[in-house]
C-alpha angles and dihedrals in degrees: 000000000000119000120215114233133192129220111301118229120216125226090256095050096054125082090233092051092052092050090049091051088051092050096047095046088045092056093049093050091046091054089049090050092053093053090042092053091049090050091050092054089062085081086082090065093062141262096292094054095043093047091046091053090049090051091048091056087063093055100051112126096023133179089019091049125039122240114299094001091115090054092050092047089049094047090049092050092047092049091051090052091048092050093045092045093049095045093047090048092050095047093046089051090051092049091048091053092044090053096051118102118240093248135022122219091209128031111261114243115263113260124227118273090251092052092048092051098044094099099048089037091057090051089050093051091046091054092043092053089055091050094043091055091048089048109044105010105042092018088218095138099021113124089226100024098179118148118230094030105085095156095055091042091055095045092047088050096053095047086072107086099211091050088057090050092050091048099045092047090049090050092049090052089049091053092054089045092053094044091056097030097053091055093045090049091050090052093049093048090049098245097125123095134139092272093050099036099094096041093051092048090051091048090052092053093046094048092048093048096046096048094044093050092041091057098039096048089072100062090037088054092050094047092050094047096247089120115041 
């Protein structure tokens, strides 16, 4: 006996699927940010230590991988995560707007500051990623721009006041994004319940604060002369 079946909806086409993609890519990017922040803090141990760390990154996976292959694999994976995360967020936002009635009988409750700034925060971070790559990866816009001298490139960069402003604003946007995004990802992945609610909110706040402070402390230290 044949059974009639309707159109099948793929994972990406469903709202739940898009939220799962956002949560999964968000977790991957969060793990990268933690490691990236720890690596950045090596600048406080001096030029030799920081440059040695940057050189080591190029040798990860050897002899199976050739020099810098791991970095390019990582960059490709992160780029895919950023694109999937951004596209899913945009499409979910469009669906949310399309599903709203023209008028509300009651006023909708005010969302938190982080929630209300997720959209423009995502745009800021997207633009910052492009600029950051041109600045410290390709060295196209870096005031020093000399390959093989990462410590001096970073210090030269953060001696320019407007670079510090751009970086700090982007890191504040990142903190808000992490604070709200961590909680949303936990809900999507089914980790939220009454018993874990407070612990997860605390974790989101701590992660956002630590990562924001950890990234911002480097340009502040350069500006104040603690790193030279």
